[in-house]
ZAMI-473053 format. One record per atom (N, C-alpha, C, CB): atom name; x, y, z; residue in one letter. Coordinates in Angstrom, 3 decimals, padded with zeros to 6 digits. Glycine has a CB too. Example, Ala and Ser with C-alpha at 12.3 -4.5 7.8 and 13.67 -1.06 7.14 Angstrom:
<nodes>
NODE  a     east    north       up r
NODE  N  013.190 -005.690  007.800 A
NODE CA  012.300 -004.500  007.800 A
NODE  C  013.200 -003.300  007.800 A
NODE CB  011.308 -004.473  009.046 A
NODE  N  012.850 -002.250  007.080 S
NODE CA  013.670 -001.060  007.140 S
NODE  C  012.900  000.030  007.870 S
NODE CB  014.084 -000.598  005.725 S
</nodes>
This chain:
<nodes>
NODE  a     east    north       up r
NODE  N -027.612  170.084 -019.516 M
NODE CA -026.620  170.547 -020.238 M
NODE  C -025.446  169.795 -020.004 M
NODE CB -026.437  171.845 -020.022 M
NODE  N -024.724  169.352 -021.153 T
NODE CA -023.610  168.597 -021.276 T
NODE  C -022.364  169.394 -020.892 T
NODE CB -023.539  168.077 -022.619 T
NODE  N -021.229  168.680 -020.439 P
NODE CA -020.202  169.428 -020.056 P
NODE  C -019.357  169.562 -021.482 P
NODE CB -019.424  168.738 -018.781 P
NODE  N -018.503  170.933 -021.807 A
NODE CA -017.887  170.960 -022.604 A
NODE  C -016.619  170.273 -023.280 A
NODE CB -017.894  171.692 -022.427 A
NODE  N -016.080  169.736 -022.044 W
NODE CA -014.972  168.946 -021.668 W
NODE  C -015.703  167.270 -021.996 W
NODE CB -014.466  169.353 -019.859 W
NODE  N -015.073  166.618 -022.443 P
NODE CA -014.895  165.251 -022.210 P
NODE  C -014.764  165.001 -020.755 P
NODE CB -013.739  164.743 -022.943 P
NODE  N -015.485  163.840 -019.793 S
NODE CA -015.168  163.710 -018.499 S
NODE  C -013.822  163.104 -018.397 S
NODE CB -016.165  162.967 -017.809 S
NODE  N -012.867  163.249 -017.604 V
NODE CA -011.659  162.356 -017.568 V
NODE  C -011.747  161.312 -016.596 V
NODE CB -010.442  163.098 -017.292 V
NODE  N -011.886  160.101 -016.932 G
NODE CA -011.961  158.973 -015.796 G
NODE  C -011.192  157.887 -016.821 G
NODE CB -013.813  158.455 -015.150 G
NODE  N -011.647  156.520 -016.121 P
NODE CA -010.654  155.575 -016.682 P
NODE  C -011.338  155.287 -017.755 P
NODE CB -010.217  154.350 -015.878 P
NODE  N -010.111  154.967 -018.657 R
NODE CA -010.599  154.498 -019.996 R
NODE  C -011.111  153.253 -020.574 R
NODE CB -009.786  154.670 -020.658 R
NODE  N -011.083  152.566 -019.397 D
NODE CA -011.671  151.007 -019.515 D
NODE  C -012.780  150.916 -019.894 D
NODE CB -011.744  150.223 -018.400 D
NODE  N -014.027  152.057 -019.551 D
NODE CA -015.075  151.619 -019.947 D
NODE  C -015.436  152.141 -021.741 D
NODE CB -016.053  152.100 -018.791 D
NODE  N -014.283  153.200 -022.194 T
NODE CA -014.400  153.129 -023.384 T
NODE  C -013.877  152.620 -024.522 T
NODE CB -014.443  153.804 -023.500 T
NODE  N -012.759  151.810 -023.900 L
NODE CA -012.031  150.940 -024.694 L
NODE  C -012.658  149.952 -025.275 L
NODE CB -011.115  150.443 -024.094 L
NODE  N -012.273  149.791 -026.680 D
NODE CA -012.672  148.577 -027.830 D
NODE  C -012.291  147.377 -027.079 D
NODE CB -011.768  148.617 -029.438 D
NODE  N -013.099  146.515 -027.162 H
NODE CA -012.642  145.272 -026.524 H
NODE  C -011.001  144.920 -027.328 H
NODE CB -013.983  143.933 -026.821 H
NODE  N -010.855  145.113 -028.564 S
NODE CA -009.565  144.527 -029.327 S
NODE  C -008.610  145.464 -028.826 S
NODE CB -009.593  144.489 -031.062 S
NODE  N -008.640  146.211 -027.870 E
NODE CA -007.410  146.934 -027.396 E
NODE  C -007.147  146.207 -025.904 E
NODE CB -007.684  148.734 -027.302 E
NODE  N -008.013  145.391 -025.575 A
NODE CA -007.636  145.169 -024.191 A
NODE  C -006.391  144.443 -024.030 A
NODE CB -008.660  144.466 -023.493 A
NODE  N -006.243  143.016 -025.052 P
NODE CA -005.297  142.284 -025.179 P
NODE  C -003.853  143.052 -025.331 P
NODE CB -005.663  141.475 -026.209 P
NODE  N -003.782  143.946 -026.169 V
NODE CA -002.497  144.812 -026.328 V
NODE  C -002.078  145.597 -024.657 V
NODE CB -002.910  146.171 -027.699 V
NODE  N -003.156  146.076 -024.113 K
NODE CA -003.192  146.724 -022.847 K
NODE  C -002.509  145.911 -022.060 K
NODE CB -004.479  147.012 -022.311 K
NODE  N -003.249  144.604 -021.780 K
NODE CA -002.723  143.490 -021.012 K
NODE  C -000.874  143.105 -021.494 K
NODE CB -003.909  142.089 -021.397 K
NODE  N -001.179  142.814 -022.572 A
NODE CA  000.550  142.667 -023.042 A
NODE  C  001.594  143.688 -022.634 A
NODE CB  000.723  142.730 -024.649 A
NODE  N  001.015  145.127 -022.735 F
NODE CA  002.253  145.964 -022.523 F
NODE  C  002.069  145.968 -021.071 F
NODE CB  002.349  147.507 -023.281 F
NODE  N  001.332  145.493 -020.383 H
NODE CA  001.235  145.977 -018.637 H
NODE  C  002.187  144.574 -018.320 H
NODE CB -000.852  146.023 -017.627 H
NODE  N  002.059  143.539 -018.954 D
NODE CA  003.007  142.170 -018.671 D
NODE  C  004.297  142.894 -019.023 D
NODE CB  002.687  140.594 -019.748 D
NODE  N  004.203  143.092 -020.078 L
NODE CA  005.846  143.381 -020.618 L
NODE  C  006.870  144.630 -019.722 L
NODE CB  005.681  144.049 -022.431 L
NODE  N  005.945  145.648 -018.912 L
NODE CA  006.569  146.330 -018.411 L
NODE  C  006.992  145.698 -016.820 L
NODE CB  005.878  147.514 -018.589 L
NODE  N  005.814  144.840 -016.458 H
NODE CA  005.980  144.100 -015.171 H
NODE  C  007.356  143.529 -015.191 H
NODE CB  004.894  142.955 -014.966 H
NODE  N  008.021  142.853 -016.638 R
NODE CA  008.534  141.929 -016.751 R
NODE  C  010.134  142.883 -016.513 R
NODE CB  008.025  141.064 -018.089 R
NODE  N  009.960  144.140 -017.008 Y
NODE CA  011.121  144.845 -017.243 Y
NODE  C  011.196  145.265 -015.725 Y
NODE CB  011.059  146.056 -018.451 Y
NODE  N  010.214  145.899 -015.082 K
NODE CA  010.581  146.179 -013.883 K
NODE  C  011.383  144.950 -012.873 K
NODE CB  009.334  146.658 -013.354 K
NODE  N  010.876  143.843 -012.790 V
NODE CA  011.452  142.785 -012.333 V
NODE  C  012.457  142.711 -012.784 V
NODE CB  010.938  141.805 -012.425 V
NODE  N  013.024  142.165 -013.966 E
NODE CA  014.388  142.321 -013.926 E
NODE  C  015.343  143.371 -013.795 E
NODE CB  014.660  141.924 -014.722 E
NODE  N  014.814  144.751 -013.857 S
NODE CA  015.654  145.815 -013.559 S
NODE  C  015.886  145.653 -011.956 S
NODE CB  014.984  147.253 -014.033 S
NODE  N  015.067  145.194 -011.256 F
NODE CA  015.302  145.054 -009.998 F
NODE  C  016.049  144.292 -009.698 F
NODE CB  014.497  144.880 -009.403 F
NODE  N  016.062  142.894 -010.396 K
NODE CA  017.274  141.731 -010.246 K
NODE  C  018.770  141.914 -010.537 K
NODE CB  016.972  140.634 -011.147 K
NODE  N  018.441  142.981 -011.909 I
NODE CA  019.971  143.982 -011.961 I
NODE  C  020.468  144.600 -010.834 I
NODE CB  019.897  145.237 -012.861 I
NODE  N  019.655  145.227 -010.227 S
NODE CA  020.219  146.273 -009.396 S
NODE  C  020.543  145.231 -007.945 S
NODE CB  018.975  147.751 -009.168 S
NODE  N  019.929  144.076 -007.593 H
NODE CA  019.971  143.343 -006.385 H
NODE  C  020.127  142.053 -006.519 H
NODE CB  018.944  143.512 -005.662 H
NODE  N  020.901  141.467 -007.501 N
NODE CA  020.915  140.181 -007.694 N
NODE  C  022.403  139.982 -007.069 N
NODE CB  020.610  139.731 -009.254 N
NODE  N  022.837  139.145 -006.186 H
NODE CA  023.815  138.780 -005.610 H
NODE  C  024.470  137.282 -006.333 H
NODE CB  023.359  138.749 -004.177 H
NODE  N  023.491  137.113 -007.227 D
NODE CA  024.208  135.634 -007.928 D
NODE  C  025.260  135.880 -008.763 D
NODE CB  023.226  134.741 -008.884 D
NODE  N  025.453  136.923 -009.777 S
NODE CA  026.382  137.067 -010.588 S
NODE  C  027.619  137.894 -009.758 S
NODE CB  025.780  137.735 -011.842 S
NODE  N  027.201  138.105 -008.850 V
NODE CA  028.318  139.280 -007.934 V
NODE  C  029.708  138.923 -008.426 V
NODE CB  028.347  139.079 -005.963 V
NODE  N  030.160  137.767 -008.451 E
NODE CA  031.608  137.292 -009.103 E
NODE  C  032.025  137.951 -010.346 E
NODE CB  031.610  135.775 -009.474 E
NODE  N  031.195  137.720 -011.460 E
NODE CA  031.067  138.211 -012.877 E
NODE  C  030.922  139.420 -012.688 E
NODE CB  030.020  137.701 -013.735 E
NODE  N  030.070  140.132 -012.082 I
NODE CA  030.266  141.459 -012.093 I
NODE  C  031.774  141.942 -011.615 I
NODE CB  029.190  142.014 -011.246 I
NODE  N  031.763  141.850 -010.438 T
NODE CA  033.031  142.122 -009.427 T
NODE  C  034.359  142.301 -010.703 T
NODE CB  033.340  140.454 -008.084 T
NODE  N  034.415  141.049 -011.216 K
NODE CA  035.498  140.869 -012.313 K
NODE  C  035.502  141.896 -013.521 K
NODE CB  035.329  139.452 -012.931 K
NODE  N  034.411  142.221 -014.133 E
NODE CA  034.134  143.232 -014.859 E
NODE  C  034.360  144.689 -014.669 E
NODE CB  033.126  143.084 -015.006 E
NODE  N  034.003  144.781 -013.107 I
NODE CA  034.046  146.214 -012.515 I
NODE  C  035.599  146.394 -012.233 I
NODE CB  033.057  146.401 -011.039 I
NODE  N  036.257  145.582 -011.814 L
NODE CA  037.551  145.776 -011.372 L
NODE  C  038.805  145.870 -012.650 L
NODE CB  037.777  144.548 -010.361 L
NODE  N  038.205  145.192 -013.613 S
NODE CA  039.014  145.240 -015.048 S
NODE  C  038.809  146.615 -015.565 S
NODE CB  038.448  144.109 -016.236 S
NODE  N  037.523  147.368 -015.580 F
NODE CA  037.386  148.573 -015.878 F
NODE  C  037.991  149.497 -015.007 F
NODE CB  036.209  148.794 -016.019 F
NODE  N  038.085  149.155 -013.698 T
NODE CA  038.724  150.225 -012.906 T
NODE  C  040.106  150.520 -013.075 T
NODE CB  038.581  149.973 -011.613 T
NODE  N  040.769  149.161 -013.251 E
NODE CA  041.932  148.988 -013.570 E
NODE  C  042.390  149.312 -014.886 E
NODE CB  042.153  147.908 -013.305 E
NODE  N  041.689  149.391 -015.885 Q
NODE CA  042.144  150.280 -017.193 Q
NODE  C  042.071  151.754 -016.723 Q
NODE CB  041.074  150.056 -018.619 Q
NODE  N  040.923  152.107 -016.102 T
NODE CA  040.984  153.510 -015.712 T
NODE  C  042.073  154.319 -015.194 T
NODE CB  040.190  153.641 -014.908 T
NODE  N  042.242  153.512 -014.073 L
NODE CA  043.721  153.648 -013.433 L
NODE  C  044.751  153.670 -013.992 L
NODE CB  044.056  152.848 -012.706 L
NODE  N  044.990  152.940 -014.939 N
NODE CA  046.101  152.942 -015.857 N
NODE  C  046.532  153.760 -016.795 N
NODE CB  046.063  152.125 -016.401 N
NODE  N  045.244  154.873 -017.052 N
NODE CA  045.320  155.833 -018.011 N
NODE  C  045.325  156.944 -017.392 N
NODE CB  044.394  155.807 -018.937 N
NODE  N  046.299  156.849 -016.308 A
NODE CA  046.504  158.035 -015.526 A
NODE  C  047.328  159.173 -016.205 A
NODE CB  047.162  157.635 -014.281 A
NODE  N  047.076  160.176 -015.291 Y
NODE CA  047.820  161.537 -016.199 Y
NODE  C  049.338  161.561 -015.898 Y
NODE CB  047.170  163.232 -015.683 Y
NODE  N  050.479  162.233 -016.415 H
NODE CA  051.582  162.083 -016.087 H
NODE  C  051.978  163.699 -016.500 H
NODE CB  052.268  160.784 -016.750 H
NODE  N  053.429  163.847 -015.642 F
NODE CA  053.655  165.336 -015.274 F
NODE  C  054.349  165.723 -016.416 F
NODE CB  054.481  165.674 -013.897 F
NODE  N  054.563  166.866 -017.219 H
NODE CA  055.433  167.389 -018.016 H
NODE  C  055.697  168.956 -017.732 H
NODE CB  054.970  167.107 -019.337 H
NODE  N  057.145  168.731 -017.686 F
NODE CA  057.314  170.162 -017.110 F
NODE  C  058.188  170.455 -018.421 F
NODE CB  058.129  170.394 -015.373 F
NODE  N  057.990  171.921 -018.601 H
NODE CA  058.665  172.740 -019.355 H
NODE  C  060.147  173.008 -018.984 H
NODE CB  057.952  173.859 -019.383 H
NODE  N  060.437  173.340 -017.903 K
NODE CA  061.688  173.558 -017.744 K
NODE  C  062.319  172.576 -016.423 K
NODE CB  061.798  175.115 -017.571 K
NODE  N  063.449  172.699 -016.179 D
NODE CA  064.119  171.603 -015.167 D
NODE  C  063.745  171.740 -014.226 D
NODE CB  065.383  171.496 -014.916 D
NODE  N  062.640  170.996 -013.388 P
NODE CA  061.942  171.418 -012.035 P
NODE  C  062.867  171.199 -011.180 P
NODE CB  060.663  170.701 -011.591 P
NODE  N  062.764  171.439 -009.919 D
NODE CA  063.325  171.220 -008.908 D
NODE  C  063.131  170.005 -008.117 D
NODE CB  063.135  172.126 -008.339 D
NODE  N  064.037  169.390 -007.929 P
NODE CA  063.836  167.646 -007.508 P
NODE  C  063.056  167.666 -006.338 P
NODE CB  065.337  166.700 -007.108 P
NODE  N  062.962  168.641 -005.323 D
NODE CA  062.130  168.686 -004.172 D
NODE  C  060.410  168.622 -004.430 D
NODE CB  062.551  170.023 -003.455 D
NODE  N  060.190  169.503 -005.748 R
NODE CA  059.095  169.628 -006.143 R
NODE  C  058.454  168.403 -007.094 R
NODE CB  059.171  170.822 -006.682 R
NODE  N  059.614  167.727 -007.814 I
NODE CA  059.132  166.232 -008.528 I
NODE  C  058.732  165.110 -007.471 I
NODE CB  060.461  165.526 -009.472 I
NODE  N  059.416  165.330 -006.542 E
NODE CA  059.247  164.375 -005.139 E
NODE  C  057.850  164.426 -004.449 E
NODE CB  060.332  164.878 -003.934 E
NODE  N  057.623  165.777 -004.253 T
NODE CA  056.193  166.198 -003.719 T
NODE  C  055.080  165.787 -004.521 T
NODE CB  056.051  167.675 -003.599 T
NODE  N  055.195  166.101 -005.885 L
NODE CA  054.268  165.875 -006.670 L
NODE  C  053.846  164.405 -006.762 L
NODE CB  054.630  166.397 -007.804 L
NODE  N  054.892  163.568 -006.991 N
NODE CA  055.069  162.247 -007.467 N
NODE  C  054.430  161.474 -006.012 N
NODE CB  056.850  161.886 -007.953 N
NODE  N  054.654  162.387 -005.076 M
NODE CA  053.716  161.604 -003.554 M
NODE  C  052.582  161.750 -003.657 M
NODE CB  053.879  162.141 -002.037 M
NODE  N  052.000  163.052 -003.962 I
NODE CA  050.934  163.140 -004.460 I
NODE  C  050.101  162.507 -005.272 I
NODE CB  051.004  163.795 -004.740 I
NODE  N  050.706  162.592 -006.385 K
NODE CA  050.227  161.133 -007.170 K
NODE  C  050.090  159.751 -007.020 K
NODE CB  050.789  160.946 -007.965 K
NODE  N  051.128  159.352 -006.290 H
NODE CA  050.986  157.915 -005.770 H
NODE  C  049.708  157.936 -004.707 H
NODE CB  052.492  157.387 -004.979 H
NODE  N  049.767  158.997 -004.023 Y
NODE CA  048.498  158.777 -002.968 Y
NODE  C  047.160  158.906 -003.483 Y
NODE CB  048.514  159.784 -001.824 Y
NODE  N  047.122  159.867 -004.505 T
NODE CA  045.906  159.809 -005.226 T
NODE  C  045.706  158.627 -006.145 T
NODE CB  045.790  160.983 -005.970 T
NODE  N  046.473  158.014 -006.766 M
NODE CA  046.138  156.919 -007.369 M
NODE  C  045.967  155.607 -006.574 M
NODE CB  047.007  156.791 -008.288 M
NODE  N  046.808  155.479 -005.534 E
NODE CA  046.591  154.347 -004.788 E
NODE  C  045.436  154.173 -003.653 E
NODE CB  047.766  154.157 -004.238 E
NODE  N  045.006  155.393 -002.952 A
NODE CA  044.176  155.446 -001.875 A
NODE  C  043.092  156.252 -002.235 A
NODE CB  044.808  155.895 -000.713 A
NODE  N  043.188  157.513 -002.858 L
NODE CA  041.762  157.847 -003.277 L
NODE  C  041.031  157.556 -004.525 L
NODE CB  041.661  159.052 -003.225 L
NODE  N  041.294  157.450 -005.551 L
NODE CA  040.781  157.363 -006.508 L
NODE  C  040.625  155.775 -006.843 L
NODE CB  041.442  158.185 -007.338 L
NODE  N  041.086  154.827 -006.440 P
NODE CA  040.100  153.236 -006.474 P
NODE  C  038.585  153.173 -005.972 P
NODE CB  040.826  152.048 -005.396 P
NODE  N  038.582  153.650 -004.731 P
NODE CA  037.360  153.338 -004.621 P
NODE  C  036.102  154.116 -005.029 P
NODE CB  037.322  153.111 -003.556 P
NODE  N  036.700  155.367 -005.617 V
NODE CA  035.525  156.234 -006.164 V
NODE  C  035.750  155.696 -007.695 V
NODE CB  035.681  158.138 -005.902 V
NODE  N  036.627  155.498 -008.314 V
NODE CA  036.325  154.664 -009.743 V
NODE  C  035.548  153.452 -009.602 V
NODE CB  037.652  154.174 -010.467 V
NODE  N  035.711  152.587 -008.783 E
NODE CA  035.011  151.378 -008.419 E
NODE  C  033.326  151.557 -008.175 E
NODE CB  035.734  150.851 -007.084 E
NODE  N  033.156  152.837 -007.595 K
NODE CA  031.662  153.100 -007.349 K
NODE  C  031.233  153.325 -008.593 K
NODE CB  031.269  154.273 -006.407 K
NODE  N  031.830  154.014 -009.326 V
NODE CA  031.013  154.929 -010.388 V
NODE  C  031.211  153.882 -011.560 V
NODE CB  031.716  156.696 -010.751 V
NODE  N  032.051  153.006 -011.950 T
NODE CA  032.116  151.688 -012.530 T
NODE  C  031.128  151.072 -012.462 T
NODE CB  032.948  150.942 -012.113 T
NODE  N  030.597  150.761 -011.077 R
NODE CA  029.777  149.630 -010.604 R
NODE  C  028.463  150.420 -011.107 R
NODE CB  029.908  149.162 -008.819 R
NODE  N  028.202  151.382 -010.735 R
NODE CA  026.973  151.947 -011.127 R
NODE  C  026.815  152.207 -012.701 R
NODE CB  026.820  153.219 -010.364 R
NODE  N  028.039  152.237 -013.587 L
NODE CA  028.185  152.315 -014.909 L
NODE  C  027.638  150.709 -015.669 L
NODE CB  029.837  152.740 -015.137 L
NODE  N  027.977  149.913 -014.478 V
NODE CA  027.284  148.518 -015.226 V
NODE  C  026.384  148.021 -014.910 V
NODE CB  027.851  147.475 -015.292 V
NODE  N  025.687  148.492 -013.757 A
NODE CA  024.319  148.224 -013.719 A
NODE  C  023.588  149.389 -014.559 A
NODE CB  023.831  148.126 -012.201 A
NODE  N  024.059  150.221 -014.884 L
NODE CA  023.076  150.986 -015.870 L
NODE  C  023.269  150.577 -017.268 L
NODE CB  023.270  152.552 -015.823 L
NODE  N  024.094  149.825 -017.865 E
NODE CA  023.965  149.398 -018.647 E
NODE  C  023.324  148.187 -018.832 E
NODE CB  024.743  149.531 -018.921 E
NODE  N  023.585  147.402 -017.979 M
NODE CA  022.198  146.464 -017.758 M
NODE  C  020.987  146.662 -018.006 M
NODE CB  021.954  146.180 -016.676 M
NODE  N  020.818  147.587 -017.358 Q
NODE CA  019.356  148.217 -017.151 Q
NODE  C  018.848  148.698 -018.627 Q
NODE CB  019.401  149.634 -016.013 Q
NODE  N  019.678  149.361 -019.523 H
NODE CA  019.433  149.838 -020.930 H
NODE  C  019.441  148.689 -021.911 H
NODE CB  020.504  150.878 -021.360 H
NODE  N  020.153  147.758 -021.815 H
NODE CA  020.033  146.455 -022.399 H
NODE  C  018.190  145.876 -022.124 H
NODE CB  021.367  145.382 -021.520 H
NODE  N  018.094  145.937 -020.620 A
NODE CA  016.679  145.278 -020.596 A
NODE  C  015.538  146.248 -021.135 A
NODE CB  016.298  144.840 -019.053 A
NODE  N  016.117  147.728 -020.938 L
NODE CA  015.138  148.495 -021.590 L
NODE  C  014.937  148.342 -023.221 L
NODE CB  015.478  149.866 -021.256 L
NODE  N  015.981  148.393 -023.868 V
NODE CA  015.986  148.142 -025.195 V
NODE  C  015.127  146.938 -025.582 V
NODE CB  017.327  147.985 -025.610 V
NODE  N  015.395  145.891 -024.697 K
NODE CA  014.391  144.297 -025.079 K
NODE  C  013.348  144.776 -024.502 K
NODE CB  014.815  142.563 -024.360 K
NODE  N  012.751  145.616 -023.612 L
NODE CA  011.215  145.964 -023.722 L
NODE  C  010.872  146.431 -024.904 L
NODE CB  010.737  146.944 -022.797 L
NODE  N  011.534  147.821 -025.378 V
NODE CA  011.009  148.687 -026.425 V
NODE  C  010.675  147.551 -027.636 V
NODE CB  012.196  149.960 -026.880 V
NODE  N  011.595  146.603 -027.724 G
NODE CA  011.362  145.687 -028.753 G
NODE  C  010.334  144.658 -028.758 G
NODE CB  012.401  145.107 -028.926 G
NODE  N  010.050  144.244 -027.480 D
NODE CA  008.864  143.592 -027.236 D
NODE  C  007.516  144.186 -027.496 D
NODE CB  008.905  143.272 -026.035 D
NODE  N  007.686  145.367 -026.754 L
NODE CA  006.488  146.226 -026.967 L
NODE  C  006.000  146.709 -028.518 L
NODE CB  006.787  147.475 -026.155 L
NODE  N  007.357  147.035 -029.108 L
NODE CA  006.876  146.908 -030.862 L
NODE  C  006.541  145.779 -031.711 L
NODE CB  007.875  147.342 -031.690 L
NODE  N  007.136  144.991 -031.085 E
NODE CA  006.588  143.367 -031.789 E
NODE  C  004.965  143.462 -030.928 E
NODE CB  007.931  141.452 -031.088 E
NODE  N  004.551  143.484 -029.977 A
NODE CA  003.221  143.194 -029.458 A
NODE  C  002.323  144.290 -030.402 A
NODE CB  003.124  143.439 -027.651 A
NODE  N  003.121  145.352 -030.812 L
NODE CA  002.044  146.326 -031.361 L
NODE  C  002.134  145.978 -032.740 L
NODE CB  002.278  147.962 -031.095 L
NODE  N  002.909  145.449 -033.510 S
NODE CA  002.855  144.939 -035.092 S
NODE  C  002.522  143.812 -034.852 S
NODE CB  004.115  144.943 -036.057 S
NODE  N  002.332  142.811 -034.135 S
NODE CA  001.636  141.407 -033.979 S
NODE  C -000.119  141.906 -033.762 S
NODE CB  002.413  140.411 -032.367 S
NODE  N -000.443  142.946 -032.883 E
NODE CA -001.860  143.287 -032.856 E
NODE  C -002.424  143.938 -034.078 E
NODE CB -002.107  144.146 -031.755 E
NODE  N -001.749  144.854 -034.595 A
NODE CA -002.009  145.323 -035.768 A
NODE  C -002.063  144.305 -037.360 A
NODE CB -000.998  146.344 -035.744 A
NODE  N -001.259  143.649 -037.146 S
NODE CA -001.625  142.609 -038.244 S
NODE  C -002.806  141.839 -037.909 S
NODE CB -000.498  141.608 -038.499 S
NODE  N -003.121  141.517 -036.773 E
NODE CA -004.437  140.598 -036.402 E
NODE  C -005.224  141.504 -036.726 E
NODE CB -004.736  140.003 -034.900 E
NODE  N -005.359  142.493 -036.366 R
NODE CA -006.301  143.481 -036.924 R
NODE  C -006.680  143.696 -038.386 R
NODE CB -005.860  144.605 -036.552 R
NODE  N -005.547  143.951 -039.203 S
NODE CA -005.670  143.567 -040.701 S
NODE  C -006.354  142.382 -041.032 S
NODE CB -004.411  143.415 -041.305 S
NODE  N -005.569  141.651 -040.611 D
NODE CA -006.011  140.156 -041.024 D
NODE  C -007.752  139.945 -040.522 D
NODE CB -004.832  138.873 -040.068 D
NODE  N -008.160  140.624 -039.493 A
NODE CA -009.664  140.298 -039.324 A
NODE  C -010.384  141.192 -039.965 A
NODE CB -010.163  140.262 -037.963 A
NODE  N -009.972  142.534 -040.385 K
NODE CA -010.660  143.202 -041.691 K
NODE  C -010.923  142.473 -042.649 K
NODE CB -009.981  144.159 -042.308 K
NODE  N -009.702  142.106 -043.080 V
NODE CA -009.764  141.136 -044.752 V
NODE  C -010.524  140.143 -044.581 V
NODE CB -008.324  140.375 -045.402 V
NODE  N -010.836  139.101 -043.388 G
NODE CA -011.374  137.971 -043.373 G
NODE  C -012.687  138.345 -043.169 G
NODE CB -010.833  137.074 -042.493 G
</nodes>
């Protein structure tokens, strides 16, 4: 009696030998992406360059701070209190938070560029394999 469903096992036995190079190419490209992604996250060689970029973004963000607009003439004590809160927030609380968010953003942008490169390489490997197969069938 044969089972109604095909067995779910490793596909290596059922693979056509022409699919093995594509699988190896995919494996190699994925491994290279993982290594590059790890290096982006843990690379300390380009810390100075990345830090400059992060501080630049942080400064731009903090320079776009909010401003108060009062509809009526406010009490000078109230203005002083609000300005004190604003200055404390802008100088003490926001910079480390904005810097940390920006650091993560820069790392994600670098990983995104590496991922786009991976997808391009995978599509290139697929297209070259497809052209090799069509050449083999013609020839």
